C-alpha positions in Angstrom: 269.6 19.1 55.4 269.9 17.1 58.6 266.4 15.8 59.7 267.1 16.9 63.2 268.0 20.5 62.2 265.0 20.6 59.9 262.7 19.5 62.8 264.2 22.2 65.1 263.7 24.8 62.4 260.1 23.8 61.9 259.4 23.8 65.6 261.0 27.2 66.2 259.0 28.6 63.3 255.8 27.2 64.7 256.6 28.7 68.1 257.3 32.1 66.6 253.9 32.0 64.8 252.1 31.0 68.0 253.8 33.8 69.9 252.8 36.3 67.2 249.2 35.1 67.4 249.2 35.4 71.2 250.5 39.0 71.0 247.9 39.9 68.4 245.1 38.4 70.7 246.4 40.4 73.6 246.6 43.6 71.7 243.0 43.1 70.3 241.7 42.4 73.8 243.4 45.6 75.1 241.7 47.6 72.4 238.3 46.1 73.1 238.4 47.0 76.7 239.4 50.6 76.1 237.0 53.5 76.8 234.4 53.8 74.1 233.1 57.3 73.2 229.6 57.7 74.5 226.7 58.7 72.3 226.0 61.7 74.6 229.5 63.0 74.2 229.4 62.6 70.4 226.1 64.3 70.2 227.4 67.2 72.4 230.4 67.7 70.2 228.2 67.7 67.1 225.9 70.3 68.6 228.8 72.5 69.5 230.2 72.3 66.0 226.8 73.2 64.5 226.4 76.1 66.9 229.9 77.4 66.2 229.2 77.2 62.4 225.9 79.2 62.6 226.7 81.6 65.4 226.6 85.2 64.5 229.7 87.4 64.5 230.5 88.8 67.9 229.6 92.4 68.6 233.1 93.0 69.7 234.6 91.9 66.4 235.4 94.7 64.0 233.1 94.7 61.0 234.6 95.2 57.5 233.8 98.5 55.9 231.2 97.9 53.3 232.2 101.0 51.2 235.9 100.0 51.1 235.2 97.1 48.8 233.6 99.3 46.1 236.5 101.7 45.8 236.1 105.5 45.8 
């Protein structure tokens, strides 16, 4: 291989690696400055989930007939 062509190939490969690293740094910086979920919001969502899980059945919901399960 021609030494000049080899040198060009090596330099273009190094330039591509540098560009890829710069793009990764830029993407990482963009993710780091994004909005972070607050502790208060996370706690509120957790409390809502717990309340939903233990909430009694609404009075407006039809209750299943207890006698229907036993048969006649």
